[in-house]
C-alpha positions, 0 to 999 in steps of 0.5 A: 500500500502507501510507501512513505519516507522522511525527507530533508526539507528546505526551510527559512534561515534561523533569523528569518524563521524567528518571524515565520508568521510574516512568511507564511501564506494561504494555499493557492486556491484559498488566498484572496486577491486582496490578501495576496497583494498584501503578502507580495510586499514582503519579498521573502514571503512564501506567496512568491513561490506558491502563487508567483505574481508573474505566473507559474512558468516564468524564468523569474520564478526559477531565478528567485528560487536559486537566489533564495538558496544562494543567499541562504534565505532558505536552507536545507535541513541536513538530516532526513526527517518526518515533520510533526504538524499540529493545528490548534483551533476553536470554533464559533460558539464553542469554548473547546480548543481542538488540535488536529494532529498529523505529520509531513513526509514524502509519499510515493505518487500513485495513479488513481487506478492503483487504488492506494491513493484515493481521491474524493473529488474531481479536478479542473484541467487548468488548475492541474496544469498551473500546479504542474508548471509550478513544480516544473519550474520550482522543482519543489512541492511548495506546500504539502497536500493533505491525506488521511490514513486510518489507525484506530489505535492511534499507535504513533500519537505518543511519538508525535506528542513528544516531538511537538514539545520542542517545536521548530515553529509556533505561530498563529496563521491567517485563519486564527489557527495556531500552527506548531511544527516539530521534527522526528529524526529517530531512526526507529520511530521513523521506521515504525511510522513507515511500517504503519502506512505500508498496509494503508490506503490514503484518502486525499482530503485536500490538494487534488490539483497539486497532487494531479499536477505532480502526477502529470509531471511524473508521467512526463518524466517517465516518458522522457527518460527510458531509464526511469527507475521509479526511485527518482525524487519526482516519484514522491510528493510532500504530504501532510497525513492525519488520522481519520479516527481523530476526534478533532478532524473537522469537515465544514459544509460548503453552501450554494449561492444562486444568482443570474437566474433570468426572471427569477421570482421568489414566490414561483421558486418556492411553489416549484420547490414545494413539489419536491420539498416540505417547506417551513418558514423560520423566524431567524436566519441564525437558527438555520444550522440548528434546525437542519442539523442531523436531519436527512435531506434537509437544507436552509434556504435564504431569499432576501430577509426570508428564511426557510427550512426545506426537506425532501419529500421521502417519496420523491427520492425514488424519482432521481433519474441520474445514474449514480451509485446508491452511496452517492444518491443518498448524499444531501449534496446529490439531492440538492443538485438534482432536485433544486439545481436541475429540476427546479432551476433547470441547470442540467447536471453536466452544466453545473460544475462550470455554471456561473449561476452557482457559486460556493461559499463556506461562510454562513455569515456571508450567505446571510449578508448576500441574501439580505443585500440581494447580491444573490437570489438565494442561498442554500445552506448545507450540512457537514458531511461525516468522515465516515461518509467520505470514507464510504464513498472513496472506498467504493471507488467513486468521488463526491460531488463538486465542493462537498467538503471543506477540511478545516483548518487549511494547511499553510504554506511557508513552514517547509518545502520539499525538493524533487532535485536528486542532489537534495535527496541523497542523504541517509537517515542518521541511525545515531538519533 
């Protein structure tokens, strides 16, 4: 199954690392344009190599990487290691402090049909090409993707807890999350972690475009090199791995915003919905989450300052004509996209992923604001997808509908970078640790 190994990370030099919070950045697909421009003002911020202003395939990017190396802006660790990464966070109206525990390593790149690395969503070609070009010109995995393994016994957690007591970095990021990075050099512990993953499948939680881009680059290298052995560094990918059995693994819902529907009429929309859904008016938009929580095929609906709970009529479920397996048909998101998007609004299944009439929004407060302001015609509030559902879908060989999950918190960029250059990957683990 999954083959992992330690690696020698490139990291900011000791002086710059003292202010690591000024050098970290959000992942390429979540950073806003406004925040990106702010980060560009720091010449050494990691945004310059993760989302370069000049684009992912320029000579300027290659020169920047070499310049950072030659001036010791970034320095490679001398010994291969596994890096422990803990993220501490709180949720609104919840006093508990959560901690998502995991570790960063190199993992072999697997094609989807190998059934070792399982994806849970599809990718968009232009974003895959963008990430492939970035890897080609930086020769680095500039931010780790996020994978999930299953270990009910939590057999390596004690080792990770010990490592995190002496952190390399400890700072608060743009999400308000405390990110702590430790390191494991111990040969025996590393071997135990590697052995744990040998019989595991890994679910890709976040970073589908980065992983697919690395896979495309690997295929290109195989094609160009008749002597390809499979041991070259480009056969591996830097990944953050967390345990599906952790109590602090959070998956947020992604809500849907409806806009640009011609001749949209709220009363007629409700009338069409009533053919498929039970509809109940609510007094307060802040009650939506509690009212729909845990109820199958139930959603919140906001139009202007009107708020509703809608729930599919049980008998209507059997009218679904999409040819999808039962494990997907049962999903709330499938119900939403079949009955609301296609049957009521007339947006066909094949058009939905690229439709400008549908937008995705994680923030509940943003949904409320946009609905009340009229900047969207309707906001549809969804529920969290349980981790077990993600596992069931992935292990069945299928993928979830687009934007079904939002794993929180996001991994940050800037703590470490993983090189795919041969000369950066020839050191052995020091058995003296």
